[in-house]
N, C-alpha and C positions, 0 to 999 in steps of 0.2 A: 508601648508601640502602635500603630494602625492595622487595623484585618486588614489582608488580603483581600483583593477582589476577586468573587470567581472571574473572572480573567485574565489576575496576574496567574494565580490557581493552571491554572486550564493553558499557559500560552509556557509560564517557564516551565512545565513537567514535559507537554511534548514536547518545547524544546533538547530539553533533557534526553529527551527518550531519540526527537529523531538526532542527535550528533552523536551517541553508543552507536543505532542502528551504525551511524555514515562509518563508523571510526571501524566494528565490521565488517562490512563494509570493502570497505582502504583494505582491507590485508587482503582481499584478493579483485585490489586494482577497480572492484565497483560503488556501488554509491544507492545510500537510501530505495531511492528513485528505479531503479531500475533496479533492486531484488523485488521491492514494489509489485512494481510493473508485472513481472516473471511468474507471481506470485500468483497474479490474478489470470492468467494464458491453460488455457484448456491442454494442461501436455499432452492430452491421447488427438485430442483435435484439430486443434489450434483455434481462435474465437476472434470472431469479426472485428476490423481496427478501429470499426464507427460501434462495439461497442463498449471497448472501452474509457477506453473517456468517462462515458459516466457510470458506471462497472468504478470505478476508485475517483473518482470526484475533480476530473485533471483535465484544463485548459488542453485545446486539440494541437496547443501550438506549443506548449511545454511533452505535453506526447507526442508529441509530433519529431520535437528534436528528442530526445530519449531515446523512442524506437531507429530514429537514423543512428546514433552512435551504439542503442546493443544490436545493426544491424552489424553495423562498419565491428565492433568485436566478434559476430558470430556466435551471436545465442541466438535470436531467430531469424528468421527466415520469409517472406511474405509471399504470399502463393492467392490466386485469383480464386475467388471462393462459390466451388464447382455449385453453389443452390444460390446466391446470388452475381453473376457478372458483374455487378456493376459494384462490389467489394471487395473485399481483401483479407484475407486469413493470415493473425501472424501469427506462424509458430513455430515449435520451440526447437533449434537446433539439437544434438548431442550434449552439446558442452551447453546450453542452455538449459536443458532438462537439470542437469549437474546444477548449474548455478541456483537454478528455481527447490532442489533438495539442499544445494549451502544455505538458503536465503529460507528454505524455512522452516532447519533445523533452528535458528538465530532468532526464528520470532518463538517457535514453544520455548526453545531456552529459556529462553523470558518470561513467559510464562508463565512456564514449571518457577524459577525464582520469583516471581509477584505473588501466586500461588501458594508457593512455603510459607512464604512471614507475611503473610496478610487475611485474616479467617472469609472463612466462603460466604461465610452471610456481609462482613462488608461487603466485600467485590458483585453477590447478589445490588449490594445495595447503591458502589456505583459507579455500572451496567445502568443500574433502571434511573439512577442523580442523570446521566449521561445519556441514553434515550430519551429521555425528557427533553433536554434545552436541546437536541438534534430537532427533536418533534418540534419544539415551538421557536429554536430559525427555520428550519424547513417552511411552516406554516404561516407564517410574520405573521407572529402573535407577540412581537417585541417594539418590533417600530412604527405600527402602525398609532 
């Protein structure tokens, strides 16, 4: 049997994780993308809309669509940023805080279950490898 490429292993694993998160989010009528955004919004002070995309590595159009859906579901509100009148703060509603807590518990349970099955040294190596791959990509050291 042919050995699987690093790309294949990363993609297949991420697709399985994304499917799992979407199934869990679906139980609450949500999506993984919504949960990800909720986890990246400061629950006390809100987060400038212009900071969210870069923070999460999302394209502006995808984020804009997700934020609109979240606003329609009553998860977030948009308020003028008092420190910069040109930007908007994304703030969590009470329902948004509840769903953020749910999303956080889903992520923490995943972490807990993985940590139960994989020795900490192996997880540390995995994180180092993932960081190295990210650095190679970010610093354009693969296709130059």
